[in-house]
Wavefront OBJ file of the C-alpha trace (Angstrom):
o trace
v 54.081 14.508 31.364
v 57.515 13.360 32.567
v 60.484 13.302 30.200
v 60.639 9.478 30.569
v 56.999 9.175 29.327
v 57.341 11.503 26.350
v 56.122 9.893 23.121
v 54.867 6.696 24.998
v 51.470 5.541 26.117
v 48.052 6.855 25.096
v 49.318 10.483 24.751
v 49.099 11.462 21.070
v 51.131 14.465 19.945
v 49.862 17.232 17.739
v 52.207 16.023 15.014
v 50.673 12.523 15.290
v 47.155 13.886 14.930
v 48.150 15.935 11.902
v 49.692 12.872 10.360
v 46.570 10.837 11.016
v 44.380 13.559 9.563
v 46.591 13.756 6.501
v 46.360 9.985 5.929
v 42.509 10.126 6.163
v 42.497 12.863 3.570
v 44.946 10.995 1.383
v 42.822 7.832 1.067
v 40.088 9.392 -1.157
v 42.843 11.291 -3.107
v 44.681 8.080 -3.815
v 41.517 6.357 -4.934
v 40.720 9.248 -7.175
v 44.174 9.159 -8.590
v 43.582 5.722 -9.940
v 40.762 6.893 -12.268
v 38.986 10.148 -13.022
v 35.797 11.085 -14.776
v 36.130 14.197 -16.949
v 34.179 16.262 -19.500
v 35.568 15.905 -23.014
v 34.545 17.621 -26.212
v 30.825 18.541 -26.601
v 27.572 16.723 -27.027
v 27.227 18.011 -30.612
v 29.662 15.460 -32.194
v 27.970 13.333 -34.881
v 29.741 9.962 -35.368
v 27.659 9.323 -38.441
v 29.237 12.132 -40.436
v 31.730 11.194 -43.191
v 35.338 10.537 -42.168
v 37.955 12.380 -44.242
v 41.512 11.111 -44.215
v 44.642 12.678 -45.713
v 48.055 11.117 -45.676
v 51.333 10.757 -47.587
v 50.479 7.254 -48.627
v 47.692 4.606 -48.706
v 47.755 0.913 -49.083
v 44.526 -1.171 -49.202
v 44.171 -4.916 -48.443
v 40.960 -6.207 -49.978
v 41.656 -9.631 -48.343
v 41.290 -8.492 -44.710
v 39.160 -5.410 -45.398
v 41.748 -2.848 -44.068
v 43.518 0.216 -45.423
v 46.716 1.744 -43.999
v 47.285 5.485 -44.142
v 50.859 6.588 -43.297
v 52.915 9.759 -43.176
v 51.339 12.888 -41.433
v 47.897 11.319 -41.301
v 44.990 13.676 -40.429
v 41.520 12.265 -39.832
v 38.534 14.686 -39.723
v 34.936 14.031 -38.780
v 32.836 17.147 -38.079
v 34.862 19.137 -35.473
v 36.957 16.117 -34.462
v 40.578 16.006 -35.637
v 42.884 13.086 -35.087
v 46.427 13.036 -36.339
v 49.078 10.326 -36.198
v 52.034 8.882 -38.042
v 49.934 5.814 -39.106
v 46.181 4.955 -39.148
v 44.794 1.540 -39.919
v 41.211 1.685 -41.158
v 39.194 -1.418 -40.488
v 36.060 -1.756 -42.598
v 32.812 -3.493 -41.600
v 31.159 -6.299 -43.485
v 31.801 -5.903 -47.222
v 35.417 -4.828 -46.715
v 36.910 -1.672 -48.150
v 34.505 -1.723 -51.052
v 31.553 -1.139 -48.682
v 32.990 2.196 -47.536
v 31.556 1.481 -43.998
v 34.294 2.037 -41.476
v 34.194 -0.044 -38.308
v 37.142 1.462 -36.511
v 40.339 3.546 -36.821
v 43.556 2.395 -35.151
v 46.105 5.254 -34.867
v 49.722 4.935 -33.790
v 52.775 7.134 -33.417
v 52.409 10.613 -31.852
v 48.574 10.580 -31.767
v 46.825 13.840 -31.211
v 43.055 14.134 -30.720
v 41.342 17.567 -30.860
v 37.630 18.056 -30.179
v 36.411 21.617 -29.567
v 38.750 23.193 -27.038
v 39.947 19.833 -25.611
v 43.089 18.112 -26.826
v 44.706 14.801 -25.913
v 47.940 13.143 -27.041
v 49.076 9.521 -26.646
v 51.053 6.738 -28.265
v 48.008 4.935 -29.684
v 44.267 5.435 -30.121
v 41.341 3.277 -31.312
v 38.211 5.046 -32.532
v 35.229 2.689 -32.712
v 32.843 4.321 -35.095
v 29.753 2.272 -34.152
v 29.974 3.012 -30.430
v 31.445 6.525 -30.877
v 34.215 5.805 -28.456
v 37.908 6.586 -28.507
v 40.392 4.764 -26.357
v 43.840 6.401 -26.154
v 46.745 4.535 -24.510
v 50.381 5.097 -23.566
v 51.402 8.285 -21.802
v 48.115 10.166 -22.312
v 48.095 13.907 -21.735
v 44.770 15.693 -21.833
v 44.685 19.478 -21.809
v 41.564 21.561 -21.248
v 42.374 25.221 -21.188
v 44.974 25.774 -18.492
v 44.268 22.349 -16.873
v 46.085 19.140 -17.663
v 45.487 15.458 -16.747
v 47.976 12.646 -17.356
v 47.414 8.885 -17.216
v 47.922 5.672 -19.229
v 44.425 5.272 -20.666
v 41.732 7.709 -21.708
v 38.312 6.486 -22.834
v 36.208 9.125 -24.556
v 32.478 8.673 -25.076
v 31.610 11.051 -27.933
v 27.879 10.576 -27.462
v 27.962 11.733 -23.834
v 30.851 14.206 -24.129
v 32.710 12.546 -21.300
v 35.991 10.770 -20.706
v 37.623 8.614 -18.058
v 41.330 8.679 -17.389
v 43.030 5.649 -15.785
v 46.447 4.418 -14.743
v 48.150 6.519 -12.080
v 46.311 9.723 -12.918
v 48.082 13.035 -12.248
v 46.469 16.423 -12.703
v 47.308 20.091 -12.606
v 44.356 22.352 -11.997
v 44.426 26.086 -12.314
v 42.272 27.856 -9.590
v 40.019 30.675 -10.617
v 41.424 34.026 -9.668
v 39.394 36.909 -8.275
v 42.343 39.303 -8.727
v 42.050 41.928 -11.421
l 1 2 3 4 5 6 7 8 9 10 11 12 13 14 15 16 17 18 19 20 21 22 23 24 25 26 27 28 29 30 31 32 33 34 35 36 37 38 39 40 41 42 43 44 45 46 47 48 49 50 51 52 53 54 55 56 57 58 59 60 61 62 63 64 65 66 67 68 69 70 71 72 73 74 75 76 77 78 79 80 81 82 83 84 85 86 87 88 89 90 91 92 93 94 95 96 97 98 99 100 101 102 103 104 105 106 107 108 109 110 111 112 113 114 115 116 117 118 119 120 121 122 123 124 125 126 127 128 129 130 131 132 133 134 135 136 137 138 139 140 141 142 143 144 145 146 147 148 149 150 151 152 153 154 155 156 157 158 159 160 161 162 163 164 165 166 167 168 169 170 171 172 173 174 175 176 177 178 179
């Protein structure tokens, strides 16, 4: 190829081919980065177990069927632990007197621990009937040495799965065969 034709015409350089190959590989990675399915917790969680809540203070509103726990709130149900600065408890039909919780809305430094998995976020909503937890706002999920970040984590406690959305970023630790 003559110096005047360098970089012109149908001739594709090795650098160009590598760039094209990298772009082909990046398309699936970019799509994956928008949402990721992950295992979370274990299949042995029982959402019908009693929910225990401890906090610094409690206020109950019989009118709208809610209760607000605030100050170092810790919620426990079986092996599930959820902590936050504030937790709003929304009761089902019959209000607070029924004792039937519909959902928990946690806010302020929310941490969810189930088995060896842990996630933290700004807010979380635990829908008791569907056994789902939706965590939002700078979500960080850690599983052993691995971590996944995103803006929304939806956990299905019945299936032991989660889905991370919103510009997902992950750090994975490869297995090592070294002694």
